Structures are given as C-alpha cells and as structure tokens.
C-alpha positions as CSV (number, residue, x, y, z in Angstrom):
1,M,0.0,0.0,0.0
2,S,1.5,3.3,-1.1
3,R,1.6,6.2,1.4
4,S,1.2,9.9,0.9
5,S,4.1,12.2,1.6
6,V,2.6,13.5,4.8
7,E,1.7,9.9,5.9
8,S,5.2,8.7,5.3
9,Q,6.6,11.6,7.3
10,L,4.3,10.8,10.2
11,V,5.3,7.2,10.1
12,E,9.0,8.1,10.1
13,F,8.5,10.6,12.9
14,A,6.5,8.2,15.1
15,T,9.0,5.4,14.6
16,A,11.9,7.7,15.6
17,L,9.9,9.1,18.6
18,V,9.1,5.6,20.0
19,E,12.6,4.2,19.4
20,N,14.4,7.3,20.8
21,S,12.2,7.3,23.9
22,G,13.0,3.8,25.0
23,G,10.5,1.7,23.0
24,I,10.4,-0.6,20.0
25,I,8.1,-0.5,17.1
26,D,7.5,-3.1,14.3
27,W,5.6,-2.3,11.2
28,Q,3.7,-4.8,9.1
29,S,4.9,-5.5,5.6
30,D,2.1,-3.5,4.0
31,G,2.9,-0.5,6.2
32,S,-0.7,-0.1,7.4
33,Q,0.0,-0.5,11.1
34,A,2.6,-1.5,13.7
35,T,2.9,-2.9,17.1
36,A,4.7,-0.8,19.7
37,I,6.1,-2.0,23.0
38,V,7.1,0.9,25.4
39,P,7.8,1.6,29.0
40,P,4.7,2.4,31.2
41,D,5.5,6.2,31.4
42,L,5.9,6.5,27.6
43,A,2.7,4.6,27.0
44,E,0.9,7.1,29.4
45,S,2.5,10.1,27.6
46,L,1.2,8.8,24.3
47,G,-2.3,8.3,25.7
48,Q,-2.2,4.5,25.8
49,H,-3.4,2.3,28.6
50,N,-1.1,-0.7,27.9
51,E,2.6,-1.0,27.3
52,S,1.9,-2.8,24.0
53,F,-0.4,-1.1,21.5
54,L,-1.1,-0.6,17.8
55,V,0.1,2.3,15.8
56,K,-2.0,3.0,12.7
57,T,-2.2,5.4,9.8
58,Q,-5.9,5.1,9.5
59,P,-8.6,5.9,12.1
60,G,-9.7,3.0,14.3
61,D,-11.2,2.2,17.7
62,E,-7.9,1.5,19.5
63,G,-4.2,2.3,19.3
64,L,-2.3,5.4,18.4
65,V,-3.6,7.0,15.2
66,L,-1.0,9.0,13.2
67,S,-2.9,12.1,11.9
68,L,-2.3,15.8,11.8
69,G,-6.0,16.3,12.5
70,G,-6.3,14.2,15.6
71,E,-4.7,14.2,19.1
72,F,-1.5,12.7,17.9
73,V,0.3,16.1,17.4
74,D,-0.5,17.1,21.0
75,L,0.6,13.7,22.4
76,A,3.8,13.7,20.4
77,A,4.6,17.3,21.6
78,R,4.1,16.2,25.2
79,T,6.3,13.1,24.7
80,L,9.1,15.1,23.0
81,R,9.2,17.5,25.9
82,H,9.4,14.7,28.5
83,F,11.5,12.0,26.8
84,V,13.7,13.5,24.1
85,P,16.5,15.8,25.3
86,S,16.6,19.2,23.7
87,V,20.2,19.9,24.5
88,G,23.2,17.5,24.0
89,A,26.9,17.4,23.3
90,F,28.7,15.0,20.9
91,A,32.3,14.4,20.0
92,I,33.6,13.4,16.5
93,D,37.1,12.1,17.2
94,D,38.3,10.0,14.2
95,L,39.0,12.8,11.7
96,P,42.6,13.3,10.4
97,V,44.1,16.7,10.9
98,R,47.3,17.9,9.2
99,K,48.9,21.0,10.6
100,T,51.8,21.3,8.1
101,E,49.9,22.8,5.2
102,F,47.8,25.4,7.1
103,A,49.7,28.5,5.7
104,T,49.1,27.3,2.1
105,A,45.4,26.6,2.9
106,V,44.9,30.2,4.2
107,E,46.6,31.8,1.2
108,A,44.7,29.7,-1.3
109,S,41.3,30.3,0.4
110,F,41.2,34.0,1.3
111,G,41.5,37.2,-0.6
112,W,42.7,40.3,1.3
113,Q,41.8,43.1,-1.0
114,N,43.3,46.2,0.6
115,A,45.6,44.8,3.2
116,R,48.6,42.7,3.8
117,A,48.3,39.3,5.5
118,K,50.8,37.3,7.4
119,V,50.1,33.8,8.6
120,L,51.5,33.5,12.1
121,D,50.9,30.1,13.6
122,G,48.5,27.2,13.7
123,S,47.6,24.7,16.3
124,V,45.5,21.5,16.3
125,T,42.4,21.9,18.6
126,T,38.9,20.7,19.1
127,V,36.2,23.3,18.3
128,P,32.6,23.2,19.6
129,Y,30.0,23.8,16.9
130,H,26.6,24.8,18.0
131,A,23.7,23.5,15.8
132,W,20.5,25.3,16.6
133,W,17.0,24.3,15.4
134,F,14.2,26.8,15.5
135,H,10.5,26.3,15.2
136,V,9.3,29.3,13.1
137,T,5.8,30.6,12.8
138,L,4.5,33.4,10.6
139,Q,0.9,34.4,11.4
140,S,-1.3,36.6,9.2
141,E,-4.4,35.7,7.2
142,E,-2.7,32.3,7.0
143,T,-0.1,30.5,9.1
144,W,3.3,29.4,7.8
145,E,5.4,27.1,9.9
146,S,8.8,25.6,9.3
147,L,12.0,24.3,11.0
148,V,15.2,26.3,10.5
149,S,18.6,25.1,11.4
150,V,21.8,27.1,11.9
151,T,25.2,25.7,12.7
152,L,28.0,28.0,14.0
153,N,31.6,27.8,15.1
154,S,31.1,28.8,18.7
155,R,34.6,30.4,18.9
156,S,34.5,32.5,15.7
157,G,30.7,32.9,15.4
158,V,30.9,31.9,11.7
159,V,28.0,30.0,10.1
160,V,29.4,26.7,8.9
161,P,27.6,24.5,6.3
162,L,27.5,21.4,8.4
163,S,24.3,19.4,7.9
164,E,23.0,16.1,9.1
165,L,25.5,15.9,11.8
166,L,23.1,13.9,14.0
167,N,23.1,11.2,11.4
168,L,26.8,10.5,11.6
169,G,27.6,7.0,12.7
170,D,30.7,7.8,14.7
171,L,29.2,10.3,17.1
172,R,30.3,9.9,20.7
173,P,28.0,11.4,23.3
174,A,29.9,13.7,25.6
175,K,29.5,13.3,29.3
176,D,29.5,17.1,30.0
177,S,27.0,19.7,28.9
178,P,27.5,22.0,25.9
179,S,29.6,25.2,26.4
180,D,28.0,28.6,26.9
181,S,25.4,29.0,24.2
182,S,24.1,32.6,24.9
183,A,26.4,34.2,22.4
184,T,25.7,31.7,19.6
185,L,22.0,31.9,20.2
186,D,21.9,35.6,19.4
187,L,23.9,35.0,16.2
188,A,21.8,32.0,15.2
189,L,18.6,34.0,15.7
190,H,20.0,36.7,13.4
191,V,20.8,34.1,10.7
192,A,17.6,32.2,11.2
193,E,15.5,35.4,10.7
194,A,17.2,35.9,7.3
195,E,16.7,32.2,6.4
196,T,13.0,32.4,7.5
197,M,12.4,35.3,5.1
198,R,14.1,33.3,2.3
199,Q,12.1,30.1,2.9
200,A,8.8,32.0,3.4
201,T,9.2,34.1,0.2
202,S,6.3,32.4,-1.7
203,F,4.1,32.7,1.4
204,L,4.9,36.4,1.9
205,Q,4.4,37.0,-1.8
206,R,1.0,35.3,-1.7
207,I,-0.1,37.4,1.3
208,D,1.1,40.6,-0.4
209,A,-0.7,39.7,-3.6
210,R,-3.9,39.0,-1.7
211,R,-3.7,42.3,0.2
212,E,-3.1,44.2,-3.0
213,R,-6.1,42.5,-4.6
214,D,-8.3,43.4,-1.7
215,R,-7.0,46.9,-1.7
216,K,-7.8,47.4,-5.4
217,R,-11.3,46.0,-4.8
218,L,-11.9,48.5,-2.1
219,Q,-10.5,51.4,-4.1
220,D,-12.5,50.5,-7.2
221,Y,-15.7,50.2,-5.1
222,Y,-15.3,53.6,-3.3
223,R,-14.3,55.3,-6.5
224,A,-17.6,54.2,-7.9
225,L,-19.4,55.6,-4.8
226,Q,-17.6,58.9,-5.4
227,R,-18.8,59.0,-9.0
228,E,-22.4,58.3,-7.8
229,S,-22.3,61.0,-5.2
230,S,-22.2,63.7,-7.9
231,T,-24.9,62.3,-10.1
232,P,-28.6,63.2,-9.9
233,N,-30.9,61.1,-7.7
234,K,-32.8,58.8,-10.1
235,R,-35.9,58.7,-7.9
236,T,-36.3,62.4,-7.2
237,K,-34.3,63.5,-10.3
238,T,-32.8,66.2,-8.2
239,V,-29.2,67.5,-8.8
240,P,-27.0,67.7,-5.6
241,T,-25.5,71.0,-4.7
242,A,-21.8,71.6,-4.7
243,E,-21.8,71.5,-0.9
244,E,-23.7,68.1,-0.9
245,I,-21.3,66.6,-3.4
246,E,-18.3,67.8,-1.4
247,S,-19.8,66.4,1.8
248,R,-20.6,63.0,0.2
249,Q,-17.2,62.7,-1.4
250,K,-15.5,63.6,1.9
251,A,-17.5,60.9,3.7
252,V,-16.6,58.3,1.0
253,K,-13.0,59.2,1.2
254,L,-12.9,58.9,5.0
255,E,-14.7,55.6,4.8
256,L,-12.2,54.3,2.3
257,Q,-9.3,55.3,4.5
258,R,-10.9,53.5,7.4
259,K,-11.4,50.4,5.4
260,L,-7.8,50.4,4.0
261,S,-6.5,50.8,7.5
262,E,-8.5,47.8,8.7
263,L,-7.2,45.9,5.7
264,D,-3.6,46.6,6.5
265,E,-4.2,45.6,10.1
266,R,-5.8,42.4,9.1
267,Y,-2.8,41.5,6.9
268,L,-0.1,42.4,9.4
269,F,1.9,39.3,10.3
270,S,3.7,38.3,13.5
271,A,6.9,36.2,13.5
272,V,8.0,33.8,16.3
273,L,11.3,32.0,16.3
274,R,11.5,29.5,19.1
275,P,14.7,27.6,19.8
276,I,13.8,23.9,20.3
277,V,17.1,22.0,20.1
278,L,20.8,22.7,20.7
279,A,23.4,20.1,19.8
280,E,27.1,20.8,20.3
281,F,29.5,18.9,18.0
282,R,33.1,18.9,19.0
283,I,35.1,18.6,15.8
284,P,38.9,18.5,15.3
285,A,40.3,21.6,13.6
286,V,43.4,23.7,13.0
287,A,43.2,27.2,14.6
288,I,45.3,29.6,12.5
289,D,46.3,33.2,13.5
290,V,46.6,35.7,10.7
291,E,47.9,39.2,11.1
292,I,46.2,41.7,8.9
293,Q,47.9,45.1,8.3
294,R,45.8,48.0,6.9
295,K,48.1,51.0,6.4
296,A,49.8,51.5,9.8
297,E,47.2,49.5,11.8
298,K,47.5,45.8,12.6
299,R,45.0,43.2,13.9
300,I,45.2,39.5,14.5
301,F,42.3,37.2,13.3
302,R,41.9,33.5,14.0
303,V,40.5,31.4,11.2
304,Y,39.8,27.6,11.2
305,W,40.6,24.7,9.0
306,N,37.7,22.2,9.5
307,A,38.6,18.5,9.6
308,M,35.1,17.5,8.6
309,L,34.8,19.8,5.7
310,K,38.5,19.3,4.9
311,K,38.9,23.0,4.0
312,M,39.1,26.5,5.5
313,E,36.0,28.0,7.1
314,P,35.1,31.5,6.0
315,M,35.1,34.7,8.1
316,S,32.1,37.0,8.9
317,C,31.6,40.5,7.8
318,S,31.8,42.8,10.8
319,R,28.6,44.7,9.6
320,C,26.2,42.3,8.0
321,L,27.6,39.0,9.5
322,R,27.5,37.4,6.1
323,T,30.3,34.8,5.5
324,S,32.9,35.2,2.8
325,F,36.5,34.5,1.8
326,N,37.0,37.9,0.2
327,F,37.4,40.9,2.4
328,W,38.3,44.6,2.6
329,F,39.3,46.2,5.9
330,T,38.6,49.6,7.6
331,N,41.5,52.0,8.2
332,D,41.4,52.5,11.9
333,T,39.9,49.4,13.5
334,V,40.8,46.9,10.7
335,D,37.3,45.5,10.7
336,P,36.6,43.0,7.9
337,L,34.0,44.1,5.3
338,C,32.4,41.9,2.6
339,A,32.1,43.3,-1.0
340,T,28.5,44.6,-0.4
341,C,29.3,46.4,2.8
342,H,32.6,47.8,1.4
343,G,30.8,49.2,-1.6
344,S,27.9,50.8,0.4
C-alpha cells in the first residue's frame, strides 16, 4: 500500500519518537499498522493504557492513530518535551588533521583586497560547533510554519555549512554539557531570521498579492461611490448641490481610509522563532592566527581549517555578518567588510 508524503513523514517521525524514547516498534509489511512496546510512562504520555499497543495510519477504535487532525500532534509534543532531550553534546574524534599545510590553505582560500596578511601560527584543537534548530511561525491571514537550522563555530561565530551531523555513525555522546550558548543563540537568531524570510518568500508574496487584490477592490468600489455621489438622484431627479457633493465625497474618502487601515491591520503578520534543540558537536580543527595590516594598523584574526569539511572556514563581515573568503578592511579598526558592505 503506497503512502502519501505526509503519511510517510508521520510514520517516520512516530517510529523515531518511539525508538528514541526507549520503546520498540515493528511495522507490518504493507505499512498499514505497527505494534509498539514501550515503558509504562511512555505509554501514558502517548495516551495509551497498555505497554503494548497498535500504531495505525488510518482511524480506528484502538491504538495510536497518526494524523495531523487528531490528538497525535499534542501527544507527540508532550512526549518530545518529557522523553527527548533538547540539549546535547557529541564528539567526533576520528578525523585526520594535518597542521603542516595550514599556511598554504589560508593563502589559497582568502582574498585580502586592501591589506597585507601574514600567517603567524597554527595549532590543532577541538572546536565546539553549536547546531540550533528553531520552530518558526509566521501568522497573518494564513499561518506558515517551518524548522530552520543554523550551525555556527562557537569560537569564531561563523556560520558553517555542516548538515545532518546527528546522522553520523561515529558520534560519541559527551558526558558534560554544551559550552555557553548565549552568544551563539543571538547570532543564530539573526541568521535564522534571514533564512526564514528566504524560505517564506512564496508565502509572503501570496499574502502581499492577496492584500493588494483586496486593496484594489476597495479602491474601485469607493471610486464608484464617489462618482455616484455627484450624479442626480434617479428617484427624485434632483441634482445635488456643490456642498452636498463635497460632503458626500469627503464621507466616502474617510470611509475608504478606514477600510484600508482595517485591511492593512488584518494582513499584518507576526513572527515567532522559538529555539527547540541545541546540539554541540566537537570537531577537530586547526586554529590559525593571521595578522592583517591595513596601512599602519594591525590586527590578528583567528581562522579555522575544519577537519570534517577538509577545508578552511570563512570569516564573517563585521557589519552584516555574512560569511565570505573575500574581504576589505577599515582603516582605523581593521574591521573585515564583505564586498557589499565595502561598496555601500
């Protein structure tokens, strides 16, 4: 039996939820239902009276029914909060790191447009990377929801394209908690806001188009009323005076402004980004100090060669925080600027 995309995602999610919460689940060959065996507290959280119960994709009299329209979403949310940790730390140890070629890697990767650069030293280290997941909601006439993930080097604050880290087979859970996450949370929120706007482009365009359509309808309707206000009354066949026409048109104009204001208020949207998961991944790297000289001023920056990516990580622009390998620098403070900020 073939499944819809949503149904397949629900099955995959429910399976992972049960297995990661201490239970086991076994699906029938046709994929229509499964048998789950879970600890008593997990069964209670999922709204089940017995430790063994059916999991089904179609409505029935008993068992856990996977549906976006039923109680499964609330039960799953409660179970996630109680049984699945939202913060964790992991180590990735078996990655080769070669320190000998770090100077060549820096010179080949970066472009220093208006400054001189001198590679000073490099040292093998372990860098904590903070992977944040945000639940994003945009609310207007419609609701748009998504998950946005951002991974940053917690030392440099640079966004690093590391995805699917939790799926790596050689992850080793760390015994201690993640390092301080307050600084990376602010940076991750900034990046997640921009990513949200990118992902929600079609949704925002649809809302804007609908608002403009409704605005045009209102304007066309009240323009017609203004034209009627200056025409003779068909019943009495009387012609309105200039004062009457002005008064009617003023009233129509005020009513249009009120309606347009109500329309804009109705189409306003609120945005909520809620951090739901933080995972710290400790990855081998080479930390490299680079001295940048802009005119008489000098400043030392630390850049990183990532053992997982097997290449240099970028730097961040001091103004817009976008990452790049190509930089200009300010005269007095030697702040790095990307091409866009340098040209503005």
